[in-house]
C-alpha positions as CSV (number, residue, x, y, z in Angstrom):
1,X,-3.3,53.2,-34.2
2,X,-2.3,49.7,-32.9
3,X,-5.3,48.3,-34.4
4,X,-4.2,49.5,-37.6
5,X,-0.4,48.0,-37.6
6,X,-1.7,44.9,-36.9
7,X,-4.1,44.9,-39.3
8,X,-1.9,46.3,-42.0
9,X,0.2,43.2,-40.9
10,X,-2.0,40.6,-40.9
11,X,-3.0,41.6,-44.5
12,X,0.7,41.2,-45.5
13,X,0.7,38.0,-44.7
14,X,-2.0,36.7,-46.2
15,X,-1.1,38.5,-49.3
16,X,2.5,35.9,-49.2
17,X,0.1,33.0,-49.1
18,X,-2.1,33.9,-51.9
19,X,-1.2,30.6,-54.0
20,X,-4.2,27.5,-54.1
21,X,-3.7,25.4,-51.2
22,X,-0.9,27.0,-49.7
23,X,-0.2,26.3,-46.2
24,X,1.8,28.7,-43.9
25,X,3.2,29.7,-40.6
26,X,2.8,32.6,-38.5
27,X,3.5,33.8,-35.6
28,X,0.6,35.4,-33.4
29,X,1.0,37.6,-30.2
30,X,0.1,36.2,-26.7
31,X,-2.8,38.3,-25.2
32,X,-3.0,35.9,-22.0
33,X,-2.9,32.6,-20.1
34,X,-5.1,31.3,-17.5
35,X,-3.7,28.0,-16.0
36,X,-5.8,25.1,-15.6
37,X,-5.4,23.1,-12.7
38,X,-7.5,19.4,-11.6
39,X,-7.0,18.0,-8.4
40,X,-5.7,13.8,-8.1
41,X,-5.1,11.2,-5.9
42,X,-2.8,9.5,-6.0
43,X,-2.4,5.7,-3.8
44,X,0.8,5.2,-1.4
45,X,1.7,2.5,0.4
46,X,3.1,2.5,3.4
47,X,5.2,-0.2,5.8
48,X,3.9,1.2,9.7
49,X,6.0,-0.8,12.3
50,X,5.2,-0.9,15.8
51,X,6.4,-2.9,19.3
52,X,4.6,-5.3,20.5
53,X,5.3,-6.6,24.2
54,X,3.9,-9.8,25.3
55,X,4.8,-13.3,27.3
56,X,6.4,-16.1,26.7
57,X,6.1,-19.2,28.8
58,X,10.2,-20.8,30.1
59,X,10.2,-24.1,31.8
60,X,12.3,-23.2,35.4
61,X,13.1,-27.3,35.0
62,X,13.9,-29.5,31.9
63,X,10.6,-31.8,32.0
64,X,11.3,-35.7,32.6
65,X,8.8,-38.9,32.0
66,X,10.3,-40.8,34.8
67,X,8.4,-40.3,37.7
68,X,5.1,-40.8,35.3
69,X,7.3,-43.9,34.3
70,X,8.1,-45.3,37.7
71,X,4.6,-44.6,39.6
72,X,3.1,-46.4,37.0
73,X,5.7,-48.9,37.8
74,X,4.5,-48.6,41.5
75,X,0.7,-48.3,41.1
76,X,0.9,-51.3,38.4
77,X,2.8,-53.7,41.0
78,X,0.5,-52.4,43.8
79,X,-2.6,-53.5,41.4
80,X,-1.5,-56.7,40.6
81,X,-1.7,-58.0,44.4
82,X,-5.7,-57.8,44.2
83,X,-7.7,-59.5,42.7
84,X,-7.6,-63.2,41.4
85,X,-7.7,-64.6,37.6
86,X,-9.1,-61.8,35.2
87,X,-9.7,-59.6,38.1
88,X,-5.6,-59.4,38.9
89,X,-5.0,-58.3,35.5
90,X,-7.5,-55.4,35.5
91,X,-6.2,-54.5,38.9
92,X,-2.6,-54.4,38.1
93,X,-3.6,-52.1,34.3
94,X,-5.8,-49.7,36.7
95,X,-2.5,-49.7,39.6
96,X,-0.2,-48.3,36.2
97,X,-2.9,-46.2,34.8
98,X,-3.5,-44.4,38.5
99,X,0.2,-45.0,38.8
100,X,1.3,-43.2,36.4
101,X,-0.8,-40.7,36.7
102,X,0.4,-39.2,40.2
103,X,3.4,-39.4,39.5
104,X,2.9,-37.0,36.5
105,X,0.9,-34.2,38.9
106,X,3.3,-35.1,41.5
107,X,6.5,-34.1,39.1
108,X,4.8,-30.9,37.9
109,X,4.4,-30.2,41.6
110,X,8.2,-30.2,42.6
111,X,8.9,-28.3,39.5
112,X,6.9,-25.5,40.4
113,X,5.2,-22.6,38.4
114,X,6.2,-21.7,35.3
115,X,7.7,-18.9,34.5
116,X,7.2,-16.2,32.2
117,X,8.8,-13.1,31.2
118,X,8.2,-9.5,28.4
119,X,9.6,-10.2,24.6
120,X,8.7,-7.0,23.0
121,X,8.2,-7.8,19.2
122,X,8.3,-6.4,15.9
123,X,5.2,-6.3,13.8
124,X,4.9,-4.9,10.6
125,X,1.7,-4.3,8.5
126,X,1.1,-2.3,4.9
127,X,-1.4,0.9,5.0
128,X,-3.0,2.8,2.4
129,X,-3.6,6.0,1.8
130,X,-4.1,8.7,-0.7
131,X,-2.0,11.6,-1.3
132,X,-4.2,14.5,-2.8
133,X,-2.4,17.2,-5.3
134,X,-3.5,20.4,-7.9
135,X,-1.7,20.3,-10.8
136,X,-2.1,21.6,-14.0
137,X,-3.9,20.2,-16.6
138,X,-3.7,23.1,-19.3
139,X,-3.7,26.3,-20.2
140,X,-6.6,28.1,-22.2
141,X,-4.4,30.3,-23.9
142,X,-5.8,34.2,-25.9
143,X,-4.2,35.4,-28.5
144,X,-4.6,37.8,-31.4
145,X,-5.2,37.0,-35.6
146,X,-6.1,39.4,-38.0
147,X,-7.3,41.7,-35.8
148,X,-9.8,39.4,-33.6
149,X,-9.4,37.3,-30.4
150,X,-9.4,34.1,-30.6
151,X,-8.9,31.3,-27.7
152,X,-7.4,27.6,-27.5
153,X,-6.4,25.2,-25.0
154,X,-3.1,23.9,-24.9
155,X,-0.7,21.7,-22.7
156,X,1.7,23.6,-22.5
157,X,2.5,27.9,-21.7
158,X,2.7,28.6,-25.1
159,X,5.0,32.1,-23.5
160,X,4.8,35.6,-25.5
161,X,4.0,34.6,-28.6
162,X,1.8,31.3,-30.8
163,X,2.6,29.7,-33.9
164,X,-0.3,29.3,-36.1
165,X,-0.8,27.6,-39.7
166,X,-2.8,29.1,-41.7
167,X,-4.0,27.9,-45.5
168,X,-5.5,29.9,-47.8
169,X,-7.7,28.2,-50.5
170,X,-9.7,29.8,-53.1
171,X,-13.7,29.7,-52.4
172,X,-15.5,29.0,-55.3
């Protein structure tokens, strides 16, 4: 009985479109709808930050060039006491260099060892991660028209009926 009514309704719809080359739009009932899915991986950049501990050197006293300069002068005076002529100049230069070095080393020892303290520093980097999601890519739709079940794929859910474009042209 249902088949006869559907066939009768389809015949009546087609009877109104007998004109050559005419196009009509009709609605057909949807029999079934099945969603089709796809997996999509999307890159996402995230800034990741962390705390790093490091040591920073602190000088205990202000460093001065005075001990080096005084040491060079004293060493030059002592070196000048030795030798004669060009040997005297060489002894003066060597005494100044040695005295400057001794003065610098003495100042470092008097100053004491450097102190270190721990500091916290924030460090950041950008890391790429991929988020995977499943989403509907379309719908397989089965609908009934003219007593037959037809299938199509649609990007949106059709609801309980589907709009059809029906073109009638005479066979020659």
